[in-house]
C-alpha positions as CSV (number, residue, x, y, z in Angstrom):
1,X,30.4,29.7,-14.6
2,X,27.9,28.3,-12.1
3,X,24.4,29.8,-12.3
4,X,23.3,31.8,-9.3
5,X,19.6,31.5,-8.4
6,X,17.7,34.7,-8.8
7,X,14.2,35.9,-8.0
8,X,13.0,34.6,-11.4
9,X,13.9,31.1,-10.4
10,X,11.5,31.1,-7.3
11,X,8.3,30.2,-9.2
12,X,10.0,27.2,-10.8
13,X,11.3,26.0,-7.5
14,X,7.9,26.5,-5.9
15,X,6.2,24.5,-8.7
16,X,8.8,21.6,-8.3
17,X,8.2,21.6,-4.6
18,X,4.4,21.5,-4.9
19,X,4.7,18.8,-7.6
20,X,6.8,16.6,-5.3
21,X,4.3,17.0,-2.5
22,X,1.5,15.9,-4.8
23,X,3.5,12.9,-5.9
24,X,4.1,12.0,-2.2
25,X,0.4,12.5,-1.3
26,X,-0.7,10.4,-4.3
27,X,1.5,7.5,-3.1
28,X,0.1,7.8,0.4
29,X,-3.5,7.7,-0.8
30,X,-3.0,5.1,-3.6
31,X,-6.0,2.7,-3.1
32,X,-4.1,-0.1,-4.9
33,X,-1.7,-0.2,-1.9
34,X,-4.3,-0.1,0.8
35,X,-4.8,-3.8,1.2
36,X,-1.1,-4.1,2.3
37,X,-1.6,-1.3,4.9
38,X,-4.8,-2.9,6.2
39,X,-3.1,-6.3,6.4
40,X,-0.2,-4.7,8.3
41,X,-2.6,-3.1,10.8
42,X,-4.5,-6.3,11.3
43,X,-1.2,-8.3,11.8
44,X,0.3,-5.8,14.1
45,X,-2.8,-5.5,16.3
46,X,-3.1,-9.3,16.3
47,X,0.5,-9.6,17.7
48,X,-0.1,-6.8,20.2
49,X,-3.3,-8.4,21.7
50,X,-1.8,-11.9,21.5
51,X,0.9,-10.6,23.9
52,X,-1.2,-8.2,26.0
53,X,-4.2,-10.5,26.5
54,X,-2.1,-13.6,26.3
55,X,-0.3,-12.6,29.5
56,X,-3.5,-13.0,31.5
57,X,-4.4,-16.3,29.7
58,X,-0.9,-17.8,30.2
59,X,-0.9,-16.6,33.8
60,X,-4.1,-18.6,34.4
61,X,-2.8,-21.7,32.6
62,X,0.6,-21.6,34.4
63,X,-1.0,-20.9,37.8
64,X,0.5,-17.4,38.3
65,X,3.9,-17.7,36.6
66,X,3.4,-14.3,34.8
67,X,4.2,-11.4,37.1
68,X,2.5,-8.0,36.7
69,X,5.8,-6.5,35.7
70,X,6.2,-9.0,32.9
71,X,2.5,-8.6,31.8
72,X,2.9,-4.8,31.3
73,X,6.4,-4.9,29.9
74,X,5.7,-7.4,27.1
75,X,3.2,-5.3,25.2
76,X,5.5,-2.3,25.3
77,X,8.3,-4.3,23.8
78,X,6.0,-5.8,21.3
79,X,4.8,-2.4,20.1
80,X,8.4,-1.2,19.8
81,X,9.2,-4.2,17.6
82,X,6.0,-3.8,15.5
83,X,6.6,-0.1,14.8
84,X,10.1,-0.9,13.6
85,X,9.1,-3.7,11.2
86,X,5.6,-2.5,10.1
87,X,5.8,1.3,10.6
88,X,7.0,1.9,7.0
89,X,4.1,-0.1,5.6
90,X,1.0,1.3,7.5
91,X,2.4,3.7,10.1
92,X,1.8,1.0,12.7
93,X,-1.1,2.7,14.5
94,X,-2.4,-0.5,16.2
95,X,-4.9,1.5,18.0
96,X,-8.2,3.2,16.8
97,X,-7.4,6.3,19.0
98,X,-4.1,6.8,17.2
99,X,-5.7,6.6,13.8
100,X,-8.4,9.1,14.8
101,X,-5.8,11.4,16.4
102,X,-3.6,11.4,13.2
103,X,-6.7,12.1,11.1
104,X,-7.8,14.9,13.4
105,X,-4.3,16.4,13.3
106,X,-4.3,16.4,9.5
107,X,-1.7,13.8,9.1
108,X,-4.0,11.0,7.9
109,X,-7.0,11.0,5.4
110,X,-10.3,10.5,7.1
111,X,-11.6,8.3,4.3
112,X,-8.9,5.7,5.3
113,X,-9.8,5.7,9.0
114,X,-12.7,3.1,8.8
115,X,-10.6,0.5,7.1
116,X,-7.8,0.9,9.7
117,X,-10.3,0.7,12.6
118,X,-11.9,-2.5,11.2
119,X,-8.5,-4.1,10.6
120,X,-7.4,-3.3,14.1
121,X,-10.6,-4.7,15.6
122,X,-10.4,-7.8,13.5
123,X,-6.7,-8.4,14.5
124,X,-7.6,-8.0,18.2
125,X,-10.6,-10.4,18.0
126,X,-8.7,-13.0,16.1
127,X,-5.9,-12.9,18.7
128,X,-8.4,-13.6,21.4
129,X,-10.1,-16.4,19.5
130,X,-6.6,-17.9,18.9
131,X,-5.9,-17.8,22.6
132,X,-9.3,-19.4,23.3
133,X,-8.7,-22.2,20.7
134,X,-5.2,-22.9,22.1
135,X,-5.7,-22.6,25.9
136,X,-9.5,-22.6,26.4
137,X,-11.6,-19.8,27.8
138,X,-9.4,-19.0,30.8
139,X,-8.1,-15.8,32.4
140,X,-11.1,-14.0,30.9
141,X,-9.1,-14.1,27.6
142,X,-7.1,-11.1,28.9
143,X,-10.1,-8.8,29.2
144,X,-9.4,-5.4,30.7
145,X,-11.7,-4.2,33.5
146,X,-11.5,-2.0,36.6
147,X,-9.5,-3.4,39.4
148,X,-11.0,-4.5,42.7
149,X,-12.6,-1.6,44.5
150,X,-12.2,0.7,41.5
151,X,-15.3,2.2,40.0
152,X,-16.0,2.5,36.3
153,X,-15.7,6.3,36.4
154,X,-12.3,6.1,38.2
155,X,-11.1,3.7,35.6
156,X,-12.4,5.9,32.8
157,X,-10.5,8.9,34.1
158,X,-7.3,7.0,34.4
159,X,-7.7,5.6,30.9
160,X,-8.3,9.1,29.7
161,X,-5.1,10.4,31.3
162,X,-3.0,7.5,30.2
163,X,-4.2,7.7,26.6
164,X,-3.6,11.5,26.5
165,X,0.0,10.8,27.4
166,X,0.3,7.9,24.9
167,X,-1.1,9.8,22.0
168,X,0.9,12.9,22.9
169,X,4.0,10.7,22.8
170,X,3.0,9.3,19.4
171,X,2.2,12.7,17.9
172,X,5.2,14.3,19.4
173,X,7.7,11.8,18.2
174,X,6.1,11.8,14.8
175,X,6.8,15.6,14.4
176,X,9.1,16.8,11.7
177,X,10.6,19.1,14.2
178,X,12.0,16.2,16.1
179,X,12.8,14.0,13.1
180,X,13.3,10.9,15.3
181,X,12.4,8.3,12.7
182,X,12.6,4.7,14.0
183,X,13.8,6.0,17.4
184,X,10.3,7.1,18.1
185,X,9.4,3.4,18.6
186,X,11.5,3.4,21.8
187,X,9.6,6.3,23.2
188,X,6.2,4.8,22.5
189,X,7.2,1.4,23.8
190,X,8.7,2.9,27.0
191,X,5.5,4.9,27.6
192,X,3.3,1.8,27.4
193,X,5.5,0.0,29.9
194,X,5.6,3.0,32.3
195,X,1.8,3.4,32.1
196,X,1.3,-0.2,32.8
197,X,3.7,-0.3,35.8
198,X,1.7,2.3,37.8
199,X,-1.8,2.1,36.4
200,X,-2.6,-1.5,35.4
201,X,-4.1,-2.4,38.9
202,X,-6.6,0.5,38.4
203,X,-7.8,0.0,34.8
204,X,-5.6,-2.5,33.1
205,X,-3.8,0.3,31.3
206,X,-5.4,-0.5,28.0
207,X,-5.3,2.9,26.3
208,X,-6.6,1.1,23.2
209,X,-10.3,0.3,22.4
210,X,-9.3,-2.5,20.0
211,X,-7.2,-4.2,22.6
212,X,-10.1,-4.1,25.1
213,X,-12.9,-4.9,22.6
214,X,-11.2,-8.0,21.3
215,X,-11.8,-10.1,24.4
216,X,-15.2,-8.5,24.9
217,X,-16.3,-9.6,21.4
218,X,-14.9,-13.1,21.9
219,X,-16.6,-13.5,25.2
220,X,-19.7,-11.4,24.2
221,X,-19.4,-9.6,27.5
222,X,-19.5,-5.8,27.3
223,X,-20.0,-5.0,30.9
224,X,-17.2,-2.5,31.1
225,X,-16.7,-1.8,27.4
226,X,-17.8,1.9,27.7
227,X,-14.9,2.6,30.0
228,X,-12.4,1.6,27.4
229,X,-14.2,3.5,24.6
230,X,-15.0,6.8,26.4
231,X,-11.7,7.1,28.4
232,X,-9.3,6.5,25.5
233,X,-11.3,8.6,23.0
234,X,-11.4,11.5,25.4
235,X,-7.7,11.2,26.1
236,X,-7.0,11.1,22.4
237,X,-9.0,14.3,21.8
238,X,-7.1,16.0,24.7
239,X,-3.8,15.0,23.2
240,X,-4.7,16.3,19.7
241,X,-5.7,19.7,21.3
242,X,-2.4,19.9,23.1
243,X,-0.6,19.0,19.8
244,X,-2.3,21.9,18.0
245,X,-1.3,24.3,20.7
246,X,2.3,23.1,20.7
247,X,3.0,22.5,17.0
248,X,0.0,23.3,14.9
249,X,-1.5,20.8,12.5
250,X,-0.1,18.2,10.2
251,X,3.5,17.6,11.4
252,X,3.9,13.9,10.9
253,X,2.4,12.7,7.6
254,X,5.1,10.1,6.8
255,X,5.0,8.7,10.4
256,X,1.2,8.5,10.2
257,X,0.9,6.9,6.7
258,X,4.2,5.0,6.3
259,X,6.1,5.1,3.0
260,X,4.9,1.9,1.4
261,X,5.3,3.2,-2.2
262,X,8.9,4.0,-1.6
263,X,9.5,0.6,0.0
264,X,8.0,-1.2,-2.9
265,X,10.0,0.9,-5.4
266,X,13.2,0.1,-3.5
267,X,12.4,-3.6,-3.5
268,X,11.7,-3.5,-7.3
269,X,15.0,-1.9,-8.1
270,X,17.5,-4.4,-9.6
271,X,20.6,-4.9,-7.5
272,X,23.7,-3.0,-8.4
273,X,26.4,-4.9,-10.1
């Protein structure tokens, strides 16, 4: 006769549930796996900036063969692809504001944030140096700056609004309530394209301090750097506040941290005969 669960079974179930959470958290925070995550963040950001900044460089080299539509669509499609192939490793943040937002939301350990930020900045800078070495110092190495006739404060406000929407999309699609999984990559990629289509003439639609600081570091020109720090950071904080109001805290741990331990365990399992 099958055993029916009674009230005395509840403490055991609770203990099992809490133990599984601790095991999961231990895997997420395992320092032995961190180098893989940091490499993934550096690689993903390198590819993102190679495409985003590379559009301006190739446009200069090819004498205007890259249209604005192509220049803003390519990074969105690249982010979609990177989330799909690196999301399970590191969460594929690719953006300091996303890392900070996940940490502020309670989905990501604060002690891991500095490593992610350094990896993202390194990936961005190496991408710009690669473009410089390949094509020369042309097209401002894809630097983002306010458009003609646009003041710094106007560009800052636009970057704030754009980033608030981007981070809201990231946090929202990472929510357990939606359970979108890999499909979230399409939402994030689509948002980046949409933001670029209408706002790139104003601010460049960066929404990412690492993407903007990479060319600045390569060129050692920080004339407008504060715009792409203050605007995105303010937008990220605004998005986190909205996420708290809508869903509370800590709703997307796996999306924020990936599932590297599980991936490694799956790869280590012998094939079934």
